[in-house]
N, C-alpha and C positions, 0 to 999 in steps of 0.2 A: 504494500500500500504506500509506503514512504517513497519507493522508487517511482511509482505512478504519479504521486503528488509532485515530486521533483520535476518530472518530465512536463507535467501540465504547467507548472510555474515557469519553466524554461521556455516553453512554447509561447505562453502569454507575453512574457518579457521580450522575446525575439520579435513577435508580431508587432508589439508596440514600438520597438526600436526601428523596425523597417517602415512602419507607417510614418513615423516622424521624418525619416530620411526621404521616403518617396514623396512626401508632401512638398519637398523643396528641391526637387531635381527634375531633369527632363526625362531620364530613364535610368534603369538600374538592372543589375543581374545578381542573383543569389548563388552562392557557391560554397564549397567546403574544401578543406585542405589540411594536411598535416605539415605543410611547409610554413616557414616564416611568412607573414602576410605581405611584407614589403617585397620579398623575393617573388612571391606568387603574382603580385601586381605587376612588377617589372617584367616578368617572363611571359605573361599572357595578356595583360589588359592595358598597359600604359598608353597604347596608341588609340584606344577607343573610349576609355573612361578617364575621369579626372582624379579619382581617389578610391581607396579601399577602406572599409570600416568593419571592424570585428563586431559580430552580433552575438555569438555564443562560443564558449570555450569549454572543452571537456577532455577527459582522458579516455573516454569511451567512444570507440569508433562507431559502434552500432547506434548509439544515441545520436551522434552527429548525422549519420546516414538517414535515420528516420526523421529527424527534425528538419533536415534540409528538404526532403521530399514533401513534408507537410507544408513548409513555408512556401515553396515554389507553387504547389497546388493552390494554396490560399491566395497568393498574389496574382497568379495567372487567371483566376476566376473572379477576382475582386472587381466590382463594378467601377470603382474609381481608379484602380491602378493596373488593370490588366494590360492596357495599351503601353504603359511605361515599363512593364516587366519584360526584359529581354530573354528570359529563359524559354527555350524551345521544348526541352525535355523536363521531366519531373525528377531530376537528380539521377543518381545511380552510378556516376563515375567512380572509379576506384581511387583510393587514397593509399599512399605508401604508409607503412607502419611508422608510428611516431609516438612520442610521449604525450603530446598535446595536439588536439584537433580543433579546428575553427570552422564556424559558419561565418561567412562574410558577405558583404554586399559591395559590389563595385558600382560607382556612381558617375553619371555624366550630369554635371550641373546645368 
C-alpha cells in the first residue's frame, strides 16, 4: 500500500510540474534516462529544444518506465496540451543501467 501511495504522489507531482512548464512554452517532449541530464540534452535535443528540466528522480527503473508512459499518455490526450506535446510514442525506450533514473521534459520556449 505504501508503494502504491508513493507512486500516486509521484504521478500527481510530475503532472503538476509538467502543467506548469507546458503553460509557458511553445512545445515540449517527455522522456526518461539514466544519463546525466545535461549530457542527454546535448546529445539529443540541443538543436530542437531550449532546455531540459528534471521532473522525477528514482533509483527504480520500473517506476520511471511506468511513470513516463503514464505522463506521455496524459499529455498526448490532454485537451489543452496535446498539440504542444511532441511525443509520438507512449514511452518504452530502453535505458542503460544506472544508479539514478530521471523523467525529464525538454522545452522549446
